[in-house]
Structure formats: structure tokens, C-alpha cells
N, C-alpha and C positions, 0 to 999 in steps of 0.2 A: 503493500500499499504506499503511495506517495503522500509526502506531507506537502501542504501548500502554504507557502509564506503569503501573508496578506499584504505585505508591502512590495511595492515594485522593487526590482533590483537596481533601478536607476532613479529611484526617488530621492529628492533632495531633502536633507533634514530641515525641519521648519525653521530652525534658527538661521540657516544659511539663506533660505528663501525669504525669510522676513528681513534679513540684513540686505539683500539684494533690493527688495521693494522699497525699504526705507531709503537706500541710496538713490534709487530712481526718484522717489518722492522729493528728496533733498534737491536733486538736479533740476527738476521741474519747477520747484519753487524758486530756485536762483535764476533759471531762465525767464520764468514769468516776471520776476522782479526786474530783471534787465529790460524785458519788453515794455513794462509799465513805465520804467524810467525813460525809455525813448519816446513813448506816447507823450509824456508830461513835457519833455524837453524839445520835441521837434517843432520847427517852424513851417512844416510842409502840412497843408490840410489833406488829411486822408481819411477815407470811410472804408470800413472792412465789413463785407457782407458775407453771409453764408450761401450755400447752393441755391436756397430758396429766396435769395436777395433780401433777406432779414438783416437789418443793421446789427452788427454785433459789437464793434468798437469804432471809436473815432478819435482823432487826435484834436486837442483844444482849438488849433487854428481852423479846424472844419466848421466851427460853430460861429465863426465871425461872418 
């Protein structure tokens, strides 16, 4: 009779997976902060819309 292991042989331990997720979240936060800083400091009017042409973001000069 064969014994079956309930865990996959290539499963990543939760702590490693969580560490990778936390690193990705940190990177996204940093990139978002840089993008927000760009939006606040640009003099170029820009509108950002999604695929349905719904306004998602804009730079302050776009409101003038």
C-alpha cells in the first residue's frame, strides 16, 4: 500500500511565500509613491482613463 503525502513536493513553505508577497507589496507601495509624486509635481496636464474610458487619474494641471 502506498502512502500519500498531502503536501506537494514543490510546495513553498508559507513563511517563504509570505516573505515574497510582503516584498512585492513593499515594492508596489514604493512604485505607487513615486507615481503619486510624479502626478503632484508635473506641469503637464494628463488624464488617465481605463479601457472603458472612465477617468482614473489626472495631474493637477489637467484641472486648470
